[in-house]
C-alpha positions in Angstrom: -12.2 -14.7 -0.6 -9.3 -17.2 -0.3 -6.1 -17.4 -2.2 -4.0 -20.5 -1.9 -0.2 -20.4 -1.6 1.6 -23.8 -2.2 4.2 -24.4 0.5 7.6 -26.0 0.3 8.7 -29.2 2.0 11.7 -28.7 4.3 13.5 -30.5 7.1 14.3 -28.5 10.2 16.1 -30.3 13.0 15.3 -33.6 11.3 11.6 -32.9 11.3 9.5 -32.3 8.2 7.8 -28.9 7.8 5.6 -27.3 5.2 6.3 -23.6 5.0 6.9 -20.5 2.8 8.1 -17.0 3.6 5.6 -14.8 5.4 5.8 -12.0 2.9 3.7 -13.8 0.4 0.7 -14.1 2.7 1.2 -10.5 3.8 1.1 -9.3 0.2 -2.0 -11.4 -0.5 -3.8 -10.0 2.5 -2.6 -6.4 2.2 -2.2 -6.1 -1.6 -4.9 -8.4 -3.1 -7.4 -8.1 -0.3 -7.8 -11.8 0.1 -7.3 -14.3 2.9 -4.1 -16.4 2.3 -4.1 -20.1 3.0 -1.1 -22.4 2.7 -1.4 -25.5 0.5 0.7 -28.4 1.9 2.9 -30.1 -0.7 1.0 -33.4 -0.7 0.7 -34.1 -4.4 -2.1 -33.9 -6.8 -4.6 -34.7 -4.1 -4.4 -31.0 -3.4 -6.3 -30.2 -6.6 -9.5 -30.6 -4.7 -8.7 -27.4 -2.8 -9.2 -25.4 -5.9 -13.0 -25.7 -5.5 -12.6 -23.3 -2.5 -10.1 -20.8 -3.9 -10.6 -17.5 -5.6 -7.0 -17.5 -6.7 -3.6 -19.2 -6.7 -0.3 -17.5 -5.8 2.7 -19.7 -6.6 5.6 -18.3 -4.6 9.3 -18.3 -4.9 11.7 -20.6 -3.1 15.4 -21.4 -2.9 14.7 -24.8 -4.5 14.6 -25.5 -8.2 12.2 -27.5 -10.3 13.8 -30.9 -11.0 15.0 -31.1 -14.6 13.4 -34.5 -14.9 10.1 -32.6 -15.3 11.2 -30.9 -18.5 13.8 -33.3 -20.1 16.6 -31.1 -18.8 19.1 -33.9 -18.3 21.2 -34.2 -15.2 20.6 -31.7 -12.4 23.2 -28.9 -12.2 21.9 -28.0 -8.7 21.4 -31.4 -7.1 21.2 -30.1 -3.6 18.4 -27.6 -4.4 15.3 -29.6 -5.2 11.9 -30.1 -3.6 10.2 -33.0 -5.3 7.2 -32.8 -3.0 6.5 -29.3 -4.1 7.1 -30.2 -7.8 4.6 -33.0 -7.4 2.0 -30.6 -6.0 2.5 -27.3 -7.9 2.8 -28.6 -11.5 -0.6 -30.4 -11.5 -2.2 -27.6 -9.4 -1.2 -25.0 -11.9 -2.6 -26.9 -14.8 -5.8 -27.6 -13.0 -6.2 -23.9 -11.9 -5.7 -22.7 -15.5 -8.3 -25.1 -16.9 -10.8 -23.9 -14.2 -10.2 -20.2 -14.9 -8.8 -19.5 -11.5 -6.5 -16.4 -11.5 -2.8 -17.4 -11.1 0.0 -15.2 -10.0 3.4 -17.0 -10.2 6.5 -15.5 -8.7 10.2 -16.5 -9.2 10.2 -20.3 -8.8 6.5 -20.0 -9.5 7.0 -18.6 -13.1 9.5 -21.4 -13.7 6.9 -24.0 -12.4 4.3 -22.4 -14.6 6.5 -22.7 -17.7 7.4 -26.3 -16.9 3.7 -27.1 -16.2 2.9 -26.0 -19.8 5.7 -28.0 -21.4 8.5 -25.5 -21.3 12.1 -25.9 -20.1 14.5 -24.0 -17.9 18.1 -22.7 -18.0 19.6 -24.4 -14.9 22.3 -21.8 -14.3 21.7 -18.5 -16.0 25.0 -17.0 -14.9 26.9 -19.8 -16.6 25.3 -19.2 -20.0 27.3 -17.0 -22.4 25.9 -13.5 -22.8 23.7 -13.7 -19.7 24.1 -11.7 -16.5 24.3 -13.1 -13.0 20.7 -12.7 -11.8 21.4 -14.1 -8.3 20.9 -11.8 -5.2 24.5 -11.8 -4.0 25.6 -10.9 -0.5 24.3 -8.3 1.9 21.3 -7.6 4.0 17.8 -8.5 2.9 17.2 -4.9 2.0 20.3 -4.9 -0.3 19.6 -8.3 -1.8 15.9 -7.5 -2.5 16.6 -4.0 -3.8 16.2 -3.0 -7.4 18.9 -4.5 -9.6 18.0 -3.9 -13.3 15.4 -2.6 -15.7 13.0 -4.9 -17.6 11.2 -3.9 -20.8 7.4 -4.5 -20.3 4.7 -5.2 -22.9 1.2 -6.7 -23.1 -1.2 -7.0 -20.1 1.7 -6.3 -17.7 2.3 -3.0 -19.3 -1.3 -2.1 -18.9 -1.2 -3.1 -15.2 1.9 -1.1 -14.3 1.2 1.7 -16.7 4.6 1.9 -18.3 6.9 0.0 -20.7 9.9 -0.2 -18.4 10.3 -0.9 -14.7 13.1 -1.6 -12.2 13.0 -5.0 -10.5 14.9 -7.0 -8.0 16.7 -10.1 -9.0 17.3 -13.3 -6.9 17.2 -16.2 -9.2 19.7 -18.7 -10.5 17.4 -20.3 -13.1 15.1 -18.9 -15.7 12.8 -19.8 -18.6 14.5 -21.3 -21.7 12.0 -22.9 -24.1 8.7 -21.1 -23.6 5.7 -23.2 -22.4 2.7 -23.8 -24.7 0.6 -20.7 -25.2 2.7 -18.4 -23.0 3.5 -14.9 -24.2 6.6 -13.0 -23.1 5.6 -9.8 -21.3 8.9 -8.6 -19.8 12.6 -9.2 -20.7 15.9 -8.1 -19.2 18.6 -6.5 -21.2 20.4 -9.8 -21.6 17.3 -11.5 -23.0 16.2 -13.3 -19.9 12.5 -13.7 -19.8 11.1 -11.8 -16.8 7.3 -12.1 -17.2 4.8 -14.2 -19.1 1.0 -14.3 -19.6 -1.3 -16.9 -21.1 -3.6 -15.1 -23.5 -5.7 -18.2 -24.2 -6.3 -18.9 -20.5 -10.0 -18.7 -19.4 -8.8 -16.8 -16.3 -6.3 -14.1 -15.4 -2.7 -15.3 -15.3 0.7 -13.6 -14.8 4.1 -15.0 -14.1 7.0 -12.7 -13.0 10.6 -13.7 -12.3 11.3 -11.0 -9.7 9.8 -10.6 -6.2 6.9 -8.0 -6.2 5.8 -9.3 -2.8 9.0 -7.9 -1.1 8.0 -4.6 0.6 5.2 -4.4 -2.0 3.4 -1.5 -0.4 6.4 0.8 -1.1 6.5 0.0 -4.8 3.7 1.3 -7.0 4.3 -1.3 -9.7 4.0 -4.1 -7.1 0.9 -2.5 -5.6 -0.6 -2.5 -9.1 0.3 -6.2 -9.7 -1.3 -7.4 -6.5 -4.3 -5.1 -7.0 -4.9 -6.6 -10.5 -4.6 -10.1 -9.1 -7.0 -9.3 -6.3 -9.5 -7.7 -8.7 -9.3 -10.9 -10.9 -10.0 -13.1 -7.9 -13.0 -11.0 -6.8 -14.4 -11.0 -10.4 -14.2 -14.8 -10.6 -15.7 -15.2 -7.1 -18.6 -12.9 -8.1 -19.2 -14.7 -11.4 -19.3 -18.1 -9.6 -21.8 -16.8 -7.0 -24.0 -15.5 -9.8 -23.8 -18.9 -11.6 -25.0 -20.6 -8.4 
């Protein structure tokens, strides 16, 4: 079975590239038991690829969803946008949900999920009164992606990880503000930041998390459980489709 991973559009040495960090594909292969395939950010024409996918993993990125997609006013991070990715992931997420394709949305992905369903974002969480600084900070990758704080867990995510509180890493400057249509909060940080969401009305499995479970996933039992649940949902849908044929 195949899981699609939308890529980012970047310029490297004045040449356009489509790419995303390798750890997402590694987690899909090793954790979900699926073959990962990158989806180039070429707009809503990529929706046709969904016919060949068992699941969709929407990965993180240093870029931010442009506030023009959610009526957020002027951008507070004008140097950190990827309009080609926005134009691909937002329609792709909506189409995947309608088709019942399992969706796992991570970091920027949960923000895209929220915006795709009509929600809005806090452009700079650390600048909002009462909120912590959720950015990664300095240090090695191991330090930056290490556990930073606890989140209270409920709903389907609590059933997946088998507990009501877990420690997560934190490397995001933006977060959910107004919740998208139909989304239910399934994890929150102590400062009230939404850390995970689900869509109970979706015809297929769906989970969005603000942290990075793909980082060294095999060493974290909660991350292992998340990717296993995603993989199981993808296999279940693939089997159902084969029976329908």
